[in-house]
NUMARLUM-450014 format. One line per 4 residues: number of its first residue (from 1); for each residue x, y, z negated of N, C-alpha, C. Coordinates in Angstrom, 2 decimals. Example, Ala and Ser with C-alpha at 12.3 -4.5 7.8 and 13.67 -1.06 7.14 Angstrom:
BEGIN
1 = 13.19,-5.69,-7.80,12.30,-4.50,-7.80,13.20,-3.30,-7.80 | 12.85,-2.25,-7.08,13.67,-1.06,-7.14,12.90,0.03,-7.87
//
This chain:
BEGIN
1 = 0.83,-1.18,0.00,0.00,0.00,0.00,0.88,1.25,0.00 | 0.53,2.20,0.86,1.28,3.45,0.98,0.77,4.44,-0.05 | 1.63,4.85,-0.98,1.24,5.77,-2.05,1.73,7.18,-1.71 | 1.21,7.73,-0.64,1.62,9.05,-0.19,0.46,10.02,-0.38
5 = 0.76,11.20,-0.91,-0.26,12.24,-1.04,-0.83,12.54,0.33 | -2.16,12.71,0.38,-2.78,12.93,1.69,-4.09,13.69,1.56 | -4.50,14.22,2.70,-5.82,14.80,2.86,-6.51,13.98,3.93 | -7.62,13.36,3.53,-8.32,12.47,4.46,-9.82,12.57,4.20
9 = -10.59,12.68,5.24,-12.04,12.76,5.15,-12.49,13.88,4.20 | -11.80,15.01,4.25,-12.17,16.15,3.43,-11.86,16.01,1.95 | -10.99,15.05,1.58,-10.61,14.81,0.19,-9.10,14.89,0.05 | -8.68,15.23,-1.15,-7.25,15.22,-1.48,-6.99,13.98,-2.32
13 = -5.94,13.24,-1.97,-5.51,12.10,-2.78,-4.06,12.34,-3.18 | -3.80,12.26,-4.49,-2.45,12.47,-5.02,-2.08,11.26,-5.87 | -0.83,10.81,-5.72,-0.34,9.68,-6.49,0.80,10.16,-7.39 | 0.67,9.86,-8.68,1.68,10.27,-9.65,2.17,9.05,-10.42
17 = 3.46,8.96,-10.61,4.07,7.85,-11.34,3.73,7.98,-12.83 | 3.08,6.97,-13.37,2.65,7.01,-14.78,3.83,6.91,-15.74 | 5.01,6.56,-15.25,6.19,6.53,-16.11,6.80,7.92,-16.26 | 6.36,8.85,-15.42,6.88,10.21,-15.46,5.82,11.20,-15.95
21 = 4.61,11.07,-15.46,3.53,12.00,-15.78,2.63,11.43,-16.88 | 2.26,12.26,-17.83,1.40,11.82,-18.93,-0.07,12.04,-18.58 | -0.93,11.23,-19.19,-2.37,11.41,-19.00,-2.81,12.76,-19.53 | -2.23,13.18,-20.63,-2.61,14.46,-21.23,-2.28,15.62,-20.28
25 = -1.08,15.61,-19.72,-0.67,16.66,-18.79,-1.53,16.68,-17.54 | -1.84,15.50,-17.02,-2.69,15.40,-15.83,-4.08,15.93,-16.13 | -4.63,15.54,-17.26,-5.98,15.99,-17.63,-6.03,17.50,-17.81 | -5.03,18.07,-18.45,-4.99,19.52,-18.64,-4.91,20.24,-17.30
29 = -4.12,19.71,-16.41,-3.99,20.31,-15.09,-5.30,20.23,-14.31 | -5.92,19.06,-14.30,-7.13,18.86,-13.51,-8.31,19.67,-14.03 | -8.28,20.02,-15.30,-9.35,20.84,-15.86,-9.54,22.11,-15.03 | -8.45,22.71,-14.59,-8.51,23.97,-13.86,-9.04,23.80,-12.43
33 = -9.16,22.57,-11.97,-9.70,22.29,-10.65,-11.13,21.76,-10.72 | -11.62,21.51,-11.91,-12.92,20.84,-12.06,-14.11,21.70,-11.67 | -13.93,23.01,-11.56,-15.05,23.85,-11.13,-15.29,23.78,-9.63 | -14.27,23.42,-8.86,-14.39,23.39,-7.40,-14.39,21.98,-6.82
37 = -14.00,20.98,-7.64,-13.86,19.62,-7.13,-14.52,18.59,-8.04 | -14.99,17.52,-7.43,-15.34,16.31,-8.17,-14.05,15.49,-8.22 | -13.67,15.05,-9.40,-12.36,14.44,-9.60,-12.51,13.01,-10.09 | -11.71,12.12,-9.51,-11.64,10.75,-10.04,-10.18,10.38,-10.24
41 = -9.95,9.60,-11.30,-8.59,9.15,-11.62,-8.63,7.63,-11.76 | -7.76,6.95,-11.04,-7.64,5.50,-11.13,-6.17,5.14,-11.32 | -5.92,3.94,-11.80,-4.55,3.47,-11.96,-4.31,2.36,-10.95 | -3.23,2.51,-10.19,-2.81,1.49,-9.22,-1.37,1.15,-9.56
45 = -1.17,-0.01,-10.16,0.18,-0.40,-10.59,0.71,0.59,-11.60 | 1.83,1.23,-11.28,2.45,2.23,-12.16,2.10,3.66,-11.74 | 1.03,3.82,-10.99,0.69,5.15,-10.47,-0.75,5.52,-10.82 | -0.93,6.81,-11.05,-2.27,7.37,-11.14,-2.67,7.76,-9.72
49 = -3.86,7.39,-9.32,-4.41,7.88,-8.05,-5.48,8.88,-8.41 | -5.26,10.13,-8.00,-6.17,11.21,-8.32,-6.80,11.67,-7.01 | -8.13,11.67,-7.00,-8.85,12.10,-5.81,-9.70,13.31,-6.16 | -9.60,14.31,-5.30,-10.38,15.53,-5.46,-11.25,15.72,-4.24
53 = -12.54,15.78,-4.46,-13.50,16.01,-3.38,-14.19,17.33,-3.66 | -14.13,18.26,-2.70,-14.75,19.57,-2.94,-16.24,19.45,-3.24 | -16.71,20.30,-4.17,-18.15,20.40,-4.43,-18.83,20.90,-3.17 | -20.10,20.74,-3.09,-20.86,21.14,-1.90,-20.63,22.60,-1.52
57 = -20.60,23.50,-2.50,-20.44,24.92,-2.19,-19.00,25.29,-1.84 | -18.08,24.36,-1.98,-16.66,24.63,-1.72,-16.13,23.80,-0.55 | -16.93,23.49,0.41,-16.53,22.62,1.51,-15.47,23.24,2.42 | -15.36,24.56,2.44,-14.46,25.22,3.38,-13.12,25.63,2.76
61 = -12.71,24.98,1.69,-11.44,25.30,1.05,-10.28,24.85,1.93 | -9.17,25.54,1.82,-7.96,25.17,2.56,-7.24,24.07,1.78 | -7.52,22.83,2.12,-7.04,21.70,1.33,-5.52,21.54,1.36 | -4.87,21.93,2.46,-3.41,21.82,2.52,-2.75,22.72,1.48
65 = -3.26,23.94,1.36,-2.71,24.89,0.39,-3.00,24.40,-1.03 | -4.19,23.88,-1.24,-4.56,23.39,-2.57,-3.71,22.18,-2.95 | -3.43,21.30,-1.99,-2.58,20.14,-2.27,-1.19,20.58,-2.71 | -0.60,21.55,-2.03,0.72,22.06,-2.41,0.68,22.66,-3.81
69 = -0.34,23.45,-4.10,-0.47,24.06,-5.43,-0.71,22.99,-6.49 | -1.51,21.99,-6.18,-1.82,20.93,-7.13,-0.56,20.17,-7.54 | 0.29,19.85,-6.59,1.53,19.13,-6.90,2.42,19.97,-7.81 | 2.51,21.27,-7.54,3.29,22.18,-8.40,2.67,22.27,-9.80
73 = 1.35,22.33,-9.85,0.67,22.42,-11.14,0.85,21.15,-11.97 | 0.84,19.98,-11.32,1.10,18.74,-12.06,2.48,18.77,-12.70 | 3.48,19.22,-11.97,4.83,19.33,-12.52,4.85,20.33,-13.67 | 4.20,21.48,-13.48,4.15,22.51,-14.52,3.51,21.98,-15.80
77 = 2.35,21.35,-15.69,1.67,20.85,-16.88,2.41,19.68,-17.51 | 3.09,18.88,-16.69,3.90,17.78,-17.26,5.06,18.35,-18.08 | 5.72,19.38,-17.57,6.81,20.00,-18.31,6.29,20.67,-19.58 | 5.12,21.29,-19.51,4.53,21.89,-20.71,4.27,20.81,-21.77
81 = 3.79,19.65,-21.33,3.50,18.56,-22.26,4.80,18.04,-22.90 | 5.87,17.97,-22.12,7.16,17.53,-22.65,7.66,18.52,-23.70 | 7.60,19.81,-23.40,8.04,20.84,-24.35,7.19,20.79,-25.61 | 5.88,20.63,-25.45,4.98,20.56,-26.61,5.36,19.39,-27.51
85 = 5.59,18.23,-26.93,5.91,17.06,-27.75,7.29,17.18,-28.38 | 8.24,17.79,-27.69,9.60,17.92,-28.23,9.72,19.00,-29.30 | 8.79,19.94,-29.32,8.86,21.02,-30.31,7.79,20.89,-31.39 | 7.10,19.78,-31.44,6.02,19.58,-32.41,6.52,19.73,-33.85
89 = 7.66,19.13,-34.18,8.18,19.22,-35.54,8.50,20.66,-35.94 | 9.07,21.42,-35.03,9.40,22.81,-35.33,8.12,23.61,-35.57 | 7.10,23.41,-34.73,5.84,24.11,-34.92,5.18,23.72,-36.24 | 5.24,22.44,-36.59,4.68,21.99,-37.87,5.39,22.67,-39.05
93 = 6.72,22.77,-38.98,7.48,23.42,-40.05,7.14,24.91,-40.15 | 7.02,25.57,-39.01,6.67,27.00,-39.02,5.28,27.23,-39.61 | 4.34,26.38,-39.26,2.98,26.53,-39.80,2.98,26.25,-41.30 | 3.70,25.20,-41.71,3.77,24.89,-43.15,4.40,26.05,-43.92
97 = 5.44,26.63,-43.39,6.11,27.76,-44.03,5.19,28.97,-44.09 | 4.46,29.22,-43.01,3.57,30.38,-42.96,2.46,30.30,-44.00 | 1.99,29.10,-44.30,0.89,28.95,-45.24,1.33,28.45,-46.62 | 2.61,28.52,-46.92,3.10,28.00,-48.19,2.93,28.98,-49.35
101 = 2.54,30.21,-49.11,2.34,31.23,-50.15,3.60,31.45,-50.99 | 4.75,31.34,-50.40,6.00,31.63,-51.07,6.50,30.56,-52.02 | 5.82,29.44,-52.13,6.23,28.43,-53.09,7.54,27.74,-52.73 | 8.00,27.88,-51.49,9.26,27.27,-51.10,10.31,28.32,-50.75
105 = 10.11,29.55,-51.22,11.02,30.65,-50.91,12.15,30.71,-51.92 | 13.13,29.85,-51.79,14.30,29.88,-52.65,15.27,30.93,-52.11 | 15.97,31.61,-52.99,16.99,32.54,-52.50,18.11,31.76,-51.81 | 18.74,32.36,-50.82,19.82,31.66,-50.13,20.99,31.37,-51.07
109 = 21.65,30.25,-50.84,22.81,29.88,-51.65,24.00,30.74,-51.28 | 24.86,31.04,-52.23,26.08,31.80,-51.96,25.85,33.29,-52.07 | 26.90,34.01,-51.71,26.88,35.46,-51.83,26.49,36.07,-50.48 | 25.61,37.03,-50.53,25.21,37.72,-49.30,26.21,38.84,-49.08
113 = 26.81,38.85,-47.91,27.80,39.88,-47.60,27.49,40.48,-46.24 | 28.16,41.57,-45.96,27.98,42.25,-44.69,29.24,42.05,-43.86 | 29.24,41.11,-42.92,30.46,40.82,-42.16,30.87,41.96,-41.23 | 29.95,42.88,-40.91,30.29,43.98,-40.03,30.96,45.11,-40.78
117 = 30.65,45.24,-42.07,31.31,46.24,-42.89,30.54,47.52,-43.08 | 29.29,47.55,-42.75,28.49,48.75,-42.99,28.19,48.84,-44.48 | 28.38,50.01,-45.02,28.08,50.22,-46.44,27.14,51.40,-46.55 | 26.20,51.26,-47.43,25.23,52.34,-47.61,25.47,53.04,-48.91
//
């Protein structure tokens, strides 16, 4: 089976490797297309097959341009998902610190000095 992105019979078909792209990233990306397209997602081996069929009122869309944008958007949302998952611990710590009401505000260890030499 040929897993090549295509436009056929007025529909867009995109294939994404499930070892690279996450379901969460794909879903977030497709949300922004759901107002103009009926969307279906299937799994074929290690690939997601995503089909977008224009709604009745959107039959005259330029599908070639949308396909190019869609592929870029999938990459964008996949990278956003990677950054989100890799920075989750930092965000959790910042939120915990923000709502701690000062209970973990220990003074810094050692002597505070001015390495630049400004004196007031």
